[in-house]
N, C-alpha and C positions, 0 to 999 in steps of 0.2 A: 545505635539509634538513641537519640535523646529528645528533649523537648525543644521546640523552636525558640522559646524564651531564653533557655540556657545558652544555646548556640549563638543567638543574636547578641548576647552580652559578651561572649568570647570573641566573636567575629562581627563587630558592629558594622563594617563596611561591606559585608557579603550581601549579594543579591539573591533573594530566595524566590524560587519558581514553584507554581502549582504543578500538579501532575500533568494537566493538559498543556501548560506552557513548556514544561521540560520535554514532554513527548514530541511536541511540535518542533523543538530545536533539534531533537535527534531524528526527526522524520520517521517516527514509529507510532503505532497505535498506543493509546494510554494503557491498555491491558498488557502490552509487551513490556512497557516501562515498569508497570506494577509487578510483573513477574520477575524482572531483573532486580528490582528493589527487594522483593521478598527473599530472593536467593542470595542477597548480600553483594551483588555485583555493583550496585550503586547505592551509596549511603543516602539516607533521608532523615528528616525530622518530622515530628508530629505537632500540630498546633493543639491548643487546649480543646478544640472541637473535634480532634481526631483526624484532621486532614493532613496529607503528606505535603512536605515542602522539600525541594531539592536545591542545593547550593549551585549557583551558576558555575562556579569554578569546578565542582565535581562533574557536572554535565559536560563541560568543555574537555576535561581530562578524559572522560569516558569516550567522547567522540573521537578525540585524537588517538587514543590507544587502540581503538577498533578500526581505524582507517587502514584500508588494505594498501600494502606497499609491496607489490610483486610485479613481475615482468608483464603480466597480462592486464594490468590496470590501464595502461595507455590504450590498449585495444578496446577495452570495455568503455572507456571514456569517449574514444573516437566514435564508437558505435552509438553510444547514447546521444552524442551531439547530432549525428545524422538522423537518428530516429526522432528526436525532438524537432529538428528542422522540418522534417517531412510532416509531422503531425500538426505543427503550427501553420504550415502552408495550406493544408487541406481541411483543417477543422472549421475555419470560419465559414466555408461553403456548406459544410454539413450542418452546422449549428443554425443556419437560417431556414432549414427545411425539416419537415417531420415534427415529432413531438418536442424536440429541443427548442424549436421556435416559440413554443408556448410558455417556456419557463421565464420567470421574472429574474432580474439580475442577481438577487441574493442566492437563488437556487442554482443559477449558472455558476456563480463563484464557488459554491460548494462542490459542484461537479469538477470545476477546474482544480480545486484543492485536492480532490481525490485523485485526479490525473497526475498531479505533481507527486503525490505520495507514491502512486504506483510506479512512476518512472524512477524515482529514487530507490524504491524497493527492488525493482528489476535490476538496476545497476549494481546494487549491493549483492544480489543473488548471483548474477553472472560473474562477479568478481570473487565470490567466496569458494572455499574448498568444499565445505559441506553445506551450510546454510539451511539446515532443517528447521531452525527456529524462524527463519524468514518465510518459510511456507506457512507457518502458523500465522504470521503477520499478514500474508497474502489472503488467507481465508477470512481474517477479520476485516480486511479492506474490502474484499468481495461482499461480505455481509453488509458493510456500511453502504457500499454502492447499490446493492440490491434494495435495501430499505429506502434509500434516497430516491431511487428510480420508481419504486412503488408509490412513494409519497407524491411524486410528480405526475402520477397517472400513466406512467409508461408501461407497456406490455412487456412480458418476458422477452418476446422477440426483439423489441426495440432495445431493451437493456443489454441483451447479448450482442446485438449488432454493434453497439457502441464499444463493447469489449473486443469484438472481432476487429473493428477498425484499428484499435490500439495494437492488437497483435499483428495485423498486417503491416503497420508502419515499422514495427520492430523487426519483423522478418525481412521486409524490403531493405531496411538499412543494413542488415547483416549481409544480404546478397550483394548489395551495392559496394559495401566495404571490401568484400572478398574479391571483387572485380577490379577495384581501383587501388587497393593497397596490398602490400606484401604480407598477406595473412596466410598462415599455414592452414591447409584444409581441415586439420584436426581442431584448430581453434574456432573456425567457423561452425563446424558441426557441434562443438560444445556449446557455443552461443545459442544456436537454434534449439538444441535439446533443453537447455536450462530455461530459455524463454518459454517454451511450450509447457514445461513442468510447472513453472510459476503461474502462468496464465490459466492453465487448466484448473489449478487450485482456486483462482479468483472466480472463474466462470462457474465452477461447480457450486461455490458458495452463493453466487447470485441466484442460481437455479433453486438452491435449497430455501432461500428466503421466499421466493415466489411459491414454491411447493408447500411451504408451511402455512400459507394463507388459503390453500385449497381445502374444500370440505372432504371428509373421508368418502371413499368410494361406497356407493350404495350396494349392499350385499345382494346377490341374485335372489329373485323371488322364487319360492318353491311352488311348483304347480301341484295342486291337489288333484287327486284322481276323482273322476266323476263317479 
């Protein structure tokens, strides 16, 4: 790690990204990128004000080196394509009813951005051998979604219904794929299991955000003897 001024003189044509910009390019939460940087997985520089800056070339190399290249990637990508198609077909109808209809366009775009992050995260998780760090990312995403939903005035029921809609589309795509493509039963079962594990983490994080805003339970009153 060095200072941004030193590196700018050494590499004058390099493009430098903020933490938020670099995280968006990697499709991860800023906290995840910060953890990778702290562990030395991605190099970064500090501005005089103490802010992190990441070289565009380093972000690109990291993304390419972590791209999964195994036999099951094509299956995961085919599944993701079907799931996104299903969601796009049915989401416009849902978004015109209920509490979603009351959102202004900037708020809707924030919801759409979270949906894109969740889709990308799910694809990474179903393609990974382990993916424990992706569950941490899922919890952060669930927290972001819960906070956004509370800000929009949605009830916990509404927030979870939106998450359940997403889960339904993913599972329906898995069943559809197993019926129309040559997919081994074990592969379909693995997809379903990993989808459930990831989305459980998201939904629990949403519930925790809402629970954090509830007052503590009132202790039972003691009855005095007459």
